[in-house]
VMD Tcl script that builds the backbone (N, CA, C; Angstrom):
set m [mol new atoms 456]
animate dup $m
set s [atomselect $m all]
$s set {name element resname resid chain x y z} {
  {N N ASP 1 A -96.035 -23.185 -71.270}
  {CA C ASP 1 A -96.825 -23.289 -70.043}
  {C C ASP 1 A -95.883 -23.515 -68.872}
  {N N ASN 2 A -95.738 -22.486 -68.046}
  {CA C ASN 2 A -94.766 -22.620 -66.957}
  {C C ASN 2 A -95.433 -22.936 -65.626}
  {N N LYS 3 A -96.645 -23.466 -65.703}
  {CA C LYS 3 A -97.312 -23.848 -64.451}
  {C C LYS 3 A -96.633 -25.088 -63.872}
  {N N LEU 4 A -96.408 -25.069 -62.570}
  {CA C LEU 4 A -95.710 -26.183 -61.920}
  {C C LEU 4 A -96.672 -27.104 -61.176}
  {N N GLY 5 A -97.890 -26.601 -60.919}
  {CA C GLY 5 A -98.871 -27.402 -60.196}
  {C C GLY 5 A -99.296 -26.738 -58.898}
  {N N ASP 6 A -100.147 -27.429 -58.161}
  {CA C ASP 6 A -100.680 -26.897 -56.906}
  {C C ASP 6 A -100.590 -27.965 -55.828}
  {N N ILE 7 A -100.481 -27.500 -54.579}
  {CA C ILE 7 A -100.421 -28.439 -53.465}
  {C C ILE 7 A -101.389 -27.993 -52.379}
  {N N CYS 8 A -102.019 -28.956 -51.732}
  {CA C CYS 8 A -102.945 -28.662 -50.641}
  {C C CYS 8 A -102.412 -29.303 -49.362}
  {N N PHE 9 A -102.307 -28.496 -48.311}
  {CA C PHE 9 A -101.914 -29.059 -47.018}
  {C C PHE 9 A -102.587 -28.268 -45.908}
  {N N SER 10 A -102.657 -28.881 -44.744}
  {CA C SER 10 A -103.250 -28.173 -43.613}
  {C C SER 10 A -102.177 -27.896 -42.569}
  {N N LEU 11 A -102.381 -26.800 -41.847}
  {CA C LEU 11 A -101.480 -26.396 -40.775}
  {C C LEU 11 A -102.293 -26.296 -39.493}
  {N N ARG 12 A -101.693 -26.759 -38.410}
  {CA C ARG 12 A -102.359 -26.644 -37.116}
  {C C ARG 12 A -101.282 -26.353 -36.086}
  {N N TYR 13 A -101.503 -25.306 -35.302}
  {CA C TYR 13 A -100.507 -24.972 -34.288}
  {C C TYR 13 A -101.159 -24.956 -32.911}
  {N N VAL 14 A -100.524 -25.639 -31.974}
  {CA C VAL 14 A -101.012 -25.659 -30.591}
  {C C VAL 14 A -100.007 -24.882 -29.738}
  {N N PRO 15 A -100.352 -23.634 -29.394}
  {CA C PRO 15 A -99.383 -22.769 -28.704}
  {C C PRO 15 A -98.922 -23.341 -27.369}
  {N N THR 16 A -99.854 -23.920 -26.593}
  {CA C THR 16 A -99.490 -24.423 -25.265}
  {C C THR 16 A -98.467 -25.550 -25.357}
  {N N ALA 17 A -98.559 -26.354 -26.406}
  {CA C ALA 17 A -97.621 -27.472 -26.574}
  {C C ALA 17 A -96.450 -27.076 -27.472}
  {N N GLY 18 A -96.557 -25.932 -28.121}
  {CA C GLY 18 A -95.515 -25.509 -29.057}
  {C C GLY 18 A -95.371 -26.503 -30.194}
  {N N LYS 19 A -96.524 -26.974 -30.700}
  {CA C LYS 19 A -96.461 -28.025 -31.717}
  {C C LYS 19 A -97.150 -27.609 -33.012}
  {N N LEU 20 A -96.402 -27.712 -34.099}
  {CA C LEU 20 A -96.937 -27.418 -35.428}
  {C C LEU 20 A -97.154 -28.741 -36.160}
  {N N THR 21 A -98.385 -28.963 -36.610}
  {CA C THR 21 A -98.680 -30.179 -37.367}
  {C C THR 21 A -99.013 -29.800 -38.799}
  {N N VAL 22 A -98.304 -30.422 -39.721}
  {CA C VAL 22 A -98.519 -30.185 -41.147}
  {C C VAL 22 A -99.071 -31.476 -41.738}
  {N N VAL 23 A -100.225 -31.405 -42.385}
  {CA C VAL 23 A -100.751 -32.581 -43.074}
  {C C VAL 23 A -100.697 -32.304 -44.573}
  {N N ILE 24 A -99.845 -33.054 -45.260}
  {CA C ILE 24 A -99.758 -32.928 -46.713}
  {C C ILE 24 A -100.924 -33.727 -47.287}
  {N N LEU 25 A -101.869 -33.044 -47.913}
  {CA C LEU 25 A -103.080 -33.711 -48.388}
  {C C LEU 25 A -102.915 -34.234 -49.808}
  {N N GLU 26 A -102.742 -33.329 -50.768}
  {CA C GLU 26 A -102.631 -33.778 -52.159}
  {C C GLU 26 A -101.996 -32.690 -53.011}
  {N N ALA 27 A -101.606 -33.094 -54.212}
  {CA C ALA 27 A -101.114 -32.119 -55.190}
  {C C ALA 27 A -101.825 -32.412 -56.501}
  {N N LYS 28 A -101.892 -31.407 -57.371}
  {CA C LYS 28 A -102.568 -31.642 -58.648}
  {C C LYS 28 A -101.887 -30.863 -59.763}
  {N N ASN 29 A -102.091 -31.347 -60.980}
  {CA C ASN 29 A -101.552 -30.694 -62.187}
  {C C ASN 29 A -100.050 -30.460 -62.108}
  {N N LEU 30 A -99.325 -31.424 -61.537}
  {CA C LEU 30 A -97.879 -31.253 -61.438}
  {C C LEU 30 A -97.263 -31.243 -62.827}
  {N N LYS 31 A -96.192 -30.475 -62.956}
  {CA C LYS 31 A -95.499 -30.397 -64.230}
  {C C LYS 31 A -94.829 -31.739 -64.520}
  {N N LYS 32 A -94.912 -32.175 -65.777}
  {CA C LYS 32 A -94.265 -33.442 -66.155}
  {C C LYS 32 A -92.755 -33.248 -66.129}
  {N N MET 33 A -92.057 -34.108 -65.401}
  {CA C MET 33 A -90.608 -33.984 -65.311}
  {C C MET 33 A -89.909 -35.094 -66.090}
  {N N ASP 34 A -90.627 -36.186 -66.342}
  {CA C ASP 34 A -90.000 -37.328 -66.998}
  {C C ASP 34 A -90.382 -37.377 -68.466}
  {N N VAL 35 A -89.520 -37.992 -69.246}
  {CA C VAL 35 A -89.780 -38.160 -70.671}
  {C C VAL 35 A -91.094 -38.897 -70.876}
  {N N GLY 36 A -91.359 -39.856 -70.009}
  {CA C GLY 36 A -92.578 -40.649 -70.117}
  {C C GLY 36 A -93.846 -39.850 -69.870}
  {N N GLY 37 A -93.687 -38.643 -69.356}
  {CA C GLY 37 A -94.857 -37.807 -69.154}
  {C C GLY 37 A -95.475 -37.897 -67.774}
  {N N LEU 38 A -94.943 -38.765 -66.916}
  {CA C LEU 38 A -95.460 -38.823 -65.553}
  {C C LEU 38 A -94.309 -38.639 -64.576}
  {N N SER 39 A -94.651 -38.310 -63.342}
  {CA C SER 39 A -93.622 -38.123 -62.329}
  {C C SER 39 A -93.845 -39.106 -61.192}
  {N N ASP 40 A -92.844 -39.212 -60.325}
  {CA C ASP 40 A -92.955 -40.015 -59.104}
  {C C ASP 40 A -92.784 -39.044 -57.935}
  {N N PRO 41 A -93.828 -38.272 -57.647}
  {CA C PRO 41 A -93.638 -37.163 -56.712}
  {C C PRO 41 A -93.686 -37.551 -55.235}
  {N N TYR 42 A -92.855 -36.864 -54.463}
  {CA C TYR 42 A -92.989 -36.895 -53.009}
  {C C TYR 42 A -92.843 -35.457 -52.525}
  {N N VAL 43 A -93.189 -35.217 -51.265}
  {CA C VAL 43 A -93.150 -33.860 -50.736}
  {C C VAL 43 A -92.146 -33.793 -49.597}
  {N N LYS 44 A -91.294 -32.781 -49.658}
  {CA C LYS 44 A -90.278 -32.579 -48.633}
  {C C LYS 44 A -90.662 -31.328 -47.845}
  {N N ILE 45 A -90.632 -31.432 -46.529}
  {CA C ILE 45 A -91.004 -30.310 -45.676}
  {C C ILE 45 A -89.796 -29.924 -44.838}
  {N N CYS 46 A -89.435 -28.647 -44.888}
  {CA C CYS 46 A -88.305 -28.162 -44.108}
  {C C CYS 46 A -88.766 -27.073 -43.162}
  {N N LEU 47 A -88.347 -27.177 -41.924}
  {CA C LEU 47 A -88.587 -26.101 -40.974}
  {C C LEU 47 A -87.310 -25.276 -40.913}
  {N N ILE 48 A -87.448 -23.985 -41.177}
  {CA C ILE 48 A -86.273 -23.120 -41.281}
  {C C ILE 48 A -86.400 -21.996 -40.265}
  {N N GLN 49 A -85.323 -21.773 -39.515}
  {CA C GLN 49 A -85.340 -20.656 -38.578}
  {C C GLN 49 A -84.105 -19.807 -38.798}
  {N N ASN 50 A -84.315 -18.495 -38.935}
  {CA C ASN 50 A -83.209 -17.578 -39.218}
  {C C ASN 50 A -82.376 -18.075 -40.387}
  {N N GLY 51 A -83.041 -18.628 -41.398}
  {CA C GLY 51 A -82.318 -19.077 -42.584}
  {C C GLY 51 A -81.641 -20.433 -42.443}
  {N N LYS 52 A -81.706 -21.046 -41.248}
  {CA C LYS 52 A -81.065 -22.362 -41.067}
  {C C LYS 52 A -82.116 -23.465 -41.069}
  {N N ARG 53 A -81.805 -24.565 -41.760}
  {CA C ARG 53 A -82.742 -25.700 -41.757}
  {C C ARG 53 A -82.654 -26.429 -40.434}
  {N N LEU 54 A -83.775 -26.481 -39.722}
  {CA C LEU 54 A -83.782 -27.158 -38.423}
  {C C LEU 54 A -84.161 -28.620 -38.566}
  {N N LYS 55 A -85.260 -28.862 -39.278}
  {CA C LYS 55 A -85.758 -30.234 -39.386}
  {C C LYS 55 A -86.264 -30.485 -40.785}
  {N N LYS 56 A -86.120 -31.723 -41.227}
  {CA C LYS 56 A -86.628 -32.109 -42.546}
  {C C LYS 56 A -87.483 -33.351 -42.418}
  {N N LYS 57 A -88.587 -33.381 -43.152}
  {CA C LYS 57 A -89.425 -34.586 -43.193}
  {C C LYS 57 A -89.845 -34.798 -44.634}
  {N N LYS 58 A -90.194 -36.032 -44.969}
  {CA C LYS 58 A -90.709 -36.247 -46.324}
  {C C LYS 58 A -91.817 -37.289 -46.357}
  {N N THR 59 A -92.672 -37.149 -47.358}
  {CA C THR 59 A -93.781 -38.091 -47.525}
  {C C THR 59 A -93.283 -39.332 -48.253}
  {N N SER 60 A -94.184 -40.272 -48.435}
  {CA C SER 60 A -93.877 -41.427 -49.281}
  {C C SER 60 A -93.858 -40.964 -50.742}
  {N N ILE 61 A -93.351 -41.813 -51.615}
  {CA C ILE 61 A -93.282 -41.503 -53.048}
  {C C ILE 61 A -94.510 -42.093 -53.728}
  {N N LYS 62 A -95.171 -41.300 -54.555}
  {CA C LYS 62 A -96.320 -41.808 -55.319}
  {C C LYS 62 A -95.869 -42.029 -56.757}
  {N N LYS 63 A -96.068 -43.240 -57.243}
  {CA C LYS 63 A -95.538 -43.606 -58.557}
  {C C LYS 63 A -96.421 -43.132 -59.710}
  {N N CYS 64 A -95.773 -42.648 -60.766}
  {CA C CYS 64 A -96.444 -42.388 -62.056}
  {C C CYS 64 A -97.729 -41.583 -61.936}
  {N N THR 65 A -97.633 -40.413 -61.347}
  {CA C THR 65 A -98.837 -39.593 -61.238}
  {C C THR 65 A -98.475 -38.115 -61.232}
  {N N LEU 66 A -99.394 -37.300 -61.724}
  {CA C LEU 66 A -99.235 -35.849 -61.649}
  {C C LEU 66 A -100.253 -35.265 -60.669}
  {N N ASN 67 A -101.070 -36.156 -60.080}
  {CA C ASN 67 A -102.089 -35.733 -59.114}
  {C C ASN 67 A -102.050 -36.627 -57.873}
  {N N PRO 68 A -100.935 -36.590 -57.137}
  {CA C PRO 68 A -100.763 -37.528 -56.020}
  {C C PRO 68 A -101.622 -37.174 -54.805}
  {N N TYR 69 A -102.069 -38.204 -54.100}
  {CA C TYR 69 A -102.821 -38.039 -52.862}
  {C C TYR 69 A -101.980 -38.626 -51.728}
  {N N TYR 70 A -101.738 -37.843 -50.685}
  {CA C TYR 70 A -100.860 -38.299 -49.602}
  {C C TYR 70 A -101.594 -38.503 -48.277}
  {N N ASN 71 A -102.198 -37.441 -47.776}
  {CA C ASN 71 A -102.818 -37.453 -46.451}
  {C C ASN 71 A -101.839 -37.969 -45.388}
  {N N GLU 72 A -100.656 -37.368 -45.349}
  {CA C GLU 72 A -99.623 -37.762 -44.380}
  {C C GLU 72 A -99.339 -36.594 -43.437}
  {N N SER 73 A -99.216 -36.931 -42.158}
  {CA C SER 73 A -99.097 -35.908 -41.119}
  {C C SER 73 A -97.685 -35.849 -40.531}
  {N N PHE 74 A -97.205 -34.632 -40.280}
  {CA C PHE 74 A -95.861 -34.428 -39.727}
  {C C PHE 74 A -95.933 -33.372 -38.635}
  {N N SER 75 A -95.182 -33.584 -37.555}
  {CA C SER 75 A -95.197 -32.603 -36.465}
  {C C SER 75 A -93.817 -32.029 -36.212}
  {N N PHE 76 A -93.805 -30.759 -35.869}
  {CA C PHE 76 A -92.565 -30.058 -35.531}
  {C C PHE 76 A -92.787 -29.354 -34.199}
  {N N GLU 77 A -91.728 -29.284 -33.396}
  {CA C GLU 77 A -91.844 -28.538 -32.145}
  {C C GLU 77 A -91.253 -27.150 -32.325}
  {N N ILE 78 A -92.092 -26.138 -32.106}
  {CA C ILE 78 A -91.632 -24.748 -32.188}
  {C C ILE 78 A -92.293 -23.976 -31.056}
  {N N PRO 79 A -91.489 -23.449 -30.131}
  {CA C PRO 79 A -92.078 -22.659 -29.048}
  {C C PRO 79 A -92.843 -21.458 -29.602}
  {N N PHE 80 A -93.872 -21.043 -28.881}
  {CA C PHE 80 A -94.757 -19.976 -29.332}
  {C C PHE 80 A -93.990 -18.679 -29.623}
  {N N GLU 81 A -92.977 -18.362 -28.797}
  {CA C GLU 81 A -92.218 -17.117 -29.004}
  {C C GLU 81 A -91.545 -17.142 -30.376}
  {N N GLN 82 A -91.130 -18.327 -30.807}
  {CA C GLN 82 A -90.363 -18.416 -32.051}
  {C C GLN 82 A -91.236 -18.416 -33.298}
  {N N ILE 83 A -92.432 -18.996 -33.193}
  {CA C ILE 83 A -93.222 -19.189 -34.412}
  {C C ILE 83 A -93.673 -17.859 -34.998}
  {N N GLN 84 A -93.747 -16.825 -34.137}
  {CA C GLN 84 A -94.185 -15.530 -34.637}
  {C C GLN 84 A -93.039 -14.772 -35.284}
  {N N GLN 85 A -91.829 -15.294 -35.140}
  {CA C GLN 85 A -90.694 -14.559 -35.677}
  {C C GLN 85 A -90.120 -15.255 -36.894}
  {N N LYS 86 A -88.822 -15.519 -36.847}
  {CA C LYS 86 A -88.159 -15.948 -38.081}
  {C C LYS 86 A -88.252 -17.437 -38.339}
  {N N VAL 87 A -89.478 -17.914 -38.461}
  {CA C VAL 87 A -89.658 -19.322 -38.788}
  {C C VAL 87 A -90.321 -19.408 -40.150}
  {N N ASN 88 A -89.781 -20.267 -41.002}
  {CA C ASN 88 A -90.395 -20.502 -42.305}
  {C C ASN 88 A -90.632 -21.984 -42.492}
  {N N LEU 89 A -91.700 -22.286 -43.189}
  {CA C LEU 89 A -91.995 -23.662 -43.549}
  {C C LEU 89 A -91.836 -23.755 -45.059}
  {N N GLN 90 A -90.910 -24.608 -45.480}
  {CA C GLN 90 A -90.612 -24.753 -46.908}
  {C C GLN 90 A -91.172 -26.102 -47.365}
  {N N VAL 91 A -92.103 -26.044 -48.310}
  {CA C VAL 91 A -92.762 -27.259 -48.795}
  {C C VAL 91 A -92.403 -27.433 -50.268}
  {N N THR 92 A -91.725 -28.534 -50.581}
  {CA C THR 92 A -91.236 -28.757 -51.942}
  {C C THR 92 A -91.785 -30.060 -52.497}
  {N N VAL 93 A -92.311 -30.007 -53.712}
  {CA C VAL 93 A -92.713 -31.243 -54.390}
  {C C VAL 93 A -91.529 -31.669 -55.246}
  {N N VAL 94 A -91.088 -32.912 -55.049}
  {CA C VAL 94 A -89.884 -33.411 -55.707}
  {C C VAL 94 A -90.241 -34.607 -56.575}
  {N N ASP 95 A -89.650 -34.665 -57.752}
  {CA C ASP 95 A -89.828 -35.835 -58.617}
  {C C ASP 95 A -88.724 -36.829 -58.290}
  {N N TYR 96 A -89.097 -37.951 -57.703}
  {CA C TYR 96 A -88.120 -38.961 -57.308}
  {C C TYR 96 A -87.521 -39.626 -58.539}
  {N N ASP 97 A -86.207 -39.765 -58.522}
  {CA C ASP 97 A -85.517 -40.407 -59.631}
  {C C ASP 97 A -84.543 -41.424 -59.051}
  {N N ARG 98 A -84.759 -42.696 -59.365}
  {CA C ARG 98 A -83.921 -43.757 -58.789}
  {C C ARG 98 A -82.476 -43.614 -59.222}
  {N N ILE 99 A -82.308 -43.190 -60.477}
  {CA C ILE 99 A -80.977 -43.237 -61.059}
  {C C ILE 99 A -80.225 -41.927 -60.846}
  {N N GLY 100 A -80.841 -40.845 -61.304}
  {CA C GLY 100 A -80.142 -39.565 -61.229}
  {C C GLY 100 A -80.492 -38.815 -59.967}
  {N N THR 101 A -80.511 -37.500 -60.108}
  {CA C THR 101 A -80.848 -36.648 -58.978}
  {C C THR 101 A -82.347 -36.418 -58.974}
  {N N SER 102 A -82.951 -36.483 -57.811}
  {CA C SER 102 A -84.369 -36.161 -57.709}
  {C C SER 102 A -84.525 -34.650 -57.866}
  {N N GLU 103 A -85.367 -34.258 -58.814}
  {CA C GLU 103 A -85.495 -32.840 -59.143}
  {C C GLU 103 A -86.701 -32.208 -58.480}
  {N N PRO 104 A -86.522 -31.004 -57.910}
  {CA C PRO 104 A -87.697 -30.323 -57.374}
  {C C PRO 104 A -88.614 -29.862 -58.500}
  {N N ILE 105 A -89.916 -30.088 -58.345}
  {CA C ILE 105 A -90.888 -29.626 -59.340}
  {C C ILE 105 A -91.291 -28.197 -59.006}
  {N N GLY 106 A -91.576 -27.945 -57.732}
  {CA C GLY 106 A -91.971 -26.608 -57.312}
  {C C GLY 106 A -92.022 -26.535 -55.803}
  {N N ARG 107 A -92.186 -25.312 -55.305}
  {CA C ARG 107 A -92.040 -25.109 -53.863}
  {C C ARG 107 A -92.925 -23.956 -53.404}
  {N N CYS 108 A -93.326 -23.989 -52.143}
  {CA C CYS 108 A -93.892 -22.779 -51.539}
  {C C CYS 108 A -93.279 -22.621 -50.152}
  {N N VAL 109 A -93.109 -21.377 -49.734}
  {CA C VAL 109 A -92.494 -21.075 -48.449}
  {C C VAL 109 A -93.448 -20.192 -47.653}
  {N N LEU 110 A -93.787 -20.653 -46.452}
  {CA C LEU 110 A -94.711 -19.910 -45.606}
  {C C LEU 110 A -93.972 -19.301 -44.434}
  {N N GLY 111 A -94.599 -18.304 -43.815}
  {CA C GLY 111 A -94.005 -17.658 -42.652}
  {C C GLY 111 A -94.484 -16.226 -42.573}
  {N N MET 112 A -94.076 -15.534 -41.509}
  {CA C MET 112 A -94.524 -14.159 -41.306}
  {C C MET 112 A -94.000 -13.226 -42.394}
  {N N ASN 113 A -92.883 -13.603 -43.034}
  {CA C ASN 113 A -92.312 -12.736 -44.070}
  {C C ASN 113 A -92.752 -13.155 -45.471}
  {N N ALA 114 A -93.692 -14.085 -45.545}
  {CA C ALA 114 A -94.206 -14.492 -46.857}
  {C C ALA 114 A -95.220 -13.447 -47.325}
  {N N SER 115 A -95.799 -13.679 -48.508}
  {CA C SER 115 A -96.841 -12.765 -48.975}
  {C C SER 115 A -97.944 -13.593 -49.621}
  {N N GLY 116 A -99.033 -12.941 -49.971}
  {CA C GLY 116 A -100.110 -13.631 -50.678}
  {C C GLY 116 A -100.699 -14.786 -49.889}
  {N N THR 117 A -101.011 -15.881 -50.605}
  {CA C THR 117 A -101.684 -17.012 -49.948}
  {C C THR 117 A -100.787 -17.651 -48.894}
  {N N GLU 118 A -99.473 -17.603 -49.103}
  {CA C GLU 118 A -98.555 -18.223 -48.138}
  {C C GLU 118 A -98.609 -17.500 -46.793}
  {N N LEU 119 A -98.650 -16.173 -46.857}
  {CA C LEU 119 A -98.746 -15.398 -45.618}
  {C C LEU 119 A -100.122 -15.583 -44.984}
  {N N ARG 120 A -101.163 -15.595 -45.816}
  {CA C ARG 120 A -102.521 -15.706 -45.287}
  {C C ARG 120 A -102.713 -17.038 -44.553}
  {N N HIS 121 A -102.203 -18.110 -45.145}
  {CA C HIS 121 A -102.344 -19.435 -44.532}
  {C C HIS 121 A -101.656 -19.451 -43.158}
  {N N TRP 122 A -100.453 -18.906 -43.100}
  {CA C TRP 122 A -99.675 -18.855 -41.859}
  {C C TRP 122 A -100.419 -18.014 -40.809}
  {N N SER 123 A -100.922 -16.849 -41.231}
  {CA C SER 123 A -101.648 -15.961 -40.309}
  {C C SER 123 A -102.926 -16.618 -39.815}
  {N N ASP 124 A -103.651 -17.282 -40.732}
  {CA C ASP 124 A -104.882 -17.971 -40.338}
  {C C ASP 124 A -104.587 -19.047 -39.301}
  {N N MET 125 A -103.472 -19.756 -39.490}
  {CA C MET 125 A -103.094 -20.807 -38.548}
  {C C MET 125 A -102.849 -20.207 -37.160}
  {N N LEU 126 A -102.115 -19.089 -37.104}
  {CA C LEU 126 A -101.807 -18.476 -35.808}
  {C C LEU 126 A -103.058 -17.875 -35.168}
  {N N ALA 127 A -103.990 -17.434 -36.009}
  {CA C ALA 127 A -105.213 -16.807 -35.502}
  {C C ALA 127 A -106.219 -17.848 -35.003}
  {N N SER 128 A -106.060 -19.094 -35.432}
  {CA C SER 128 A -107.002 -20.154 -35.028}
  {C C SER 128 A -106.259 -21.303 -34.379}
  {N N PRO 129 A -105.716 -21.078 -33.181}
  {CA C PRO 129 A -104.922 -22.136 -32.554}
  {C C PRO 129 A -105.718 -23.424 -32.385}
  {N N ARG 130 A -105.028 -24.530 -32.525}
  {CA C ARG 130 A -105.582 -25.887 -32.351}
  {C C ARG 130 A -106.521 -26.325 -33.464}
  {N N ARG 131 A -106.784 -25.451 -34.449}
  {CA C ARG 131 A -107.661 -25.863 -35.550}
  {C C ARG 131 A -106.858 -26.078 -36.821}
  {N N PRO 132 A -107.051 -27.222 -37.479}
  {CA C PRO 132 A -106.338 -27.424 -38.746}
  {C C PRO 132 A -106.939 -26.531 -39.831}
  {N N ILE 133 A -106.087 -25.806 -40.530}
  {CA C ILE 133 A -106.521 -24.928 -41.619}
  {C C ILE 133 A -105.907 -25.462 -42.906}
  {N N ALA 134 A -106.754 -25.868 -43.840}
  {CA C ALA 134 A -106.239 -26.416 -45.107}
  {C C ALA 134 A -106.344 -25.362 -46.198}
  {N N GLN 135 A -105.364 -25.336 -47.083}
  {CA C GLN 135 A -105.390 -24.372 -48.175}
  {C C GLN 135 A -104.572 -24.886 -49.353}
  {N N TRP 136 A -104.996 -24.499 -50.552}
  {CA C TRP 136 A -104.233 -24.805 -51.764}
  {C C TRP 136 A -103.189 -23.720 -51.992}
  {N N HIS 137 A -102.029 -24.131 -52.473}
  {CA C HIS 137 A -100.973 -23.185 -52.842}
  {C C HIS 137 A -100.482 -23.511 -54.244}
  {N N THR 138 A -100.196 -22.467 -55.001}
  {CA C THR 138 A -99.610 -22.657 -56.327}
  {C C THR 138 A -98.105 -22.807 -56.159}
  {N N LEU 139 A -97.547 -23.852 -56.743}
  {CA C LEU 139 A -96.106 -24.080 -56.618}
  {C C LEU 139 A -95.340 -23.042 -57.432}
  {N N LYS 140 A -94.217 -22.615 -56.861}
  {CA C LYS 140 A -93.354 -21.660 -57.549}
  {C C LYS 140 A -92.029 -22.331 -57.855}
  {N N ASP 141 A -91.268 -21.666 -58.703}
  {CA C ASP 141 A -89.900 -22.093 -58.950}
  {C C ASP 141 A -89.163 -22.060 -57.604}
  {N N PRO 142 A -88.397 -23.128 -57.270}
  {CA C PRO 142 A -87.765 -23.192 -55.944}
  {C C PRO 142 A -86.931 -21.960 -55.595}
  {N N GLU 143 A -86.172 -21.451 -56.556}
  {CA C GLU 143 A -85.334 -20.286 -56.247}
  {C C GLU 143 A -86.183 -19.062 -55.946}
  {N N GLU 144 A -87.254 -18.909 -56.716}
  {CA C GLU 144 A -88.151 -17.767 -56.498}
  {C C GLU 144 A -88.808 -17.879 -55.125}
  {N N ALA 145 A -89.270 -19.088 -54.789}
  {CA C ALA 145 A -89.936 -19.302 -53.500}
  {C C ALA 145 A -88.982 -19.022 -52.345}
  {N N ASP 146 A -87.705 -19.389 -52.515}
  {CA C ASP 146 A -86.724 -19.236 -51.442}
  {C C ASP 146 A -86.259 -17.802 -51.256}
  {N N SER 147 A -86.624 -16.908 -52.189}
  {CA C SER 147 A -86.087 -15.550 -52.110}
  {C C SER 147 A -86.459 -14.880 -50.787}
  {N N ILE 148 A -87.611 -15.254 -50.195}
  {CA C ILE 148 A -87.988 -14.608 -48.931}
  {C C ILE 148 A -87.096 -15.059 -47.774}
  {N N LEU 149 A -86.406 -16.183 -47.933}
  {CA C LEU 149 A -85.555 -16.678 -46.842}
  {C C LEU 149 A -84.339 -15.784 -46.664}
  {N N ASN 150 A -83.992 -15.056 -47.725}
  {CA C ASN 150 A -82.782 -14.233 -47.665}
  {C C ASN 150 A -83.070 -12.819 -47.189}
  {N N GLN 151 A -84.352 -12.513 -46.971}
  {CA C GLN 151 A -84.677 -11.174 -46.483}
  {C C GLN 151 A -84.240 -11.053 -45.038}
  {N N LYS 152 A -83.652 -9.936 -44.728}
  {CA C LYS 152 A -83.242 -9.712 -43.330}
  {C C LYS 152 A -84.343 -8.968 -42.602}
}
mol reanalyze $m
mol bondsrecalc $m
mol representation Tube
mol addrep $m
């Protein structure tokens, strides 16, 4: 079973203010990363432009759960001219590990060059300015999700 889990978040863009608000709502059915069978997941959000990471934010860590609830809001400033072009939002669910390296469980990458639900969510956000649009996304393997970042 190679399912990594699903994540739900909302996107809201205010063109006049050039402000993108991401609310990480919850994740479910996360893949077990620890021997104990539970994870300590948090969500990392990266704003990427032209392949470069501009800003990073992260949620709090939820202990011992595969179905974490966050409801945490993050804002990024992106001028309207830029958001329609080479901007990607990379959302990664990470299993926090105090001792070793925190391992990514799965990821989704949104933007104009995305496809499927990732592209639809981004397009819906741009089509409905100032309205938060929430959607579920299926987590992908981080390398697979990042493949769109390398497209020219």
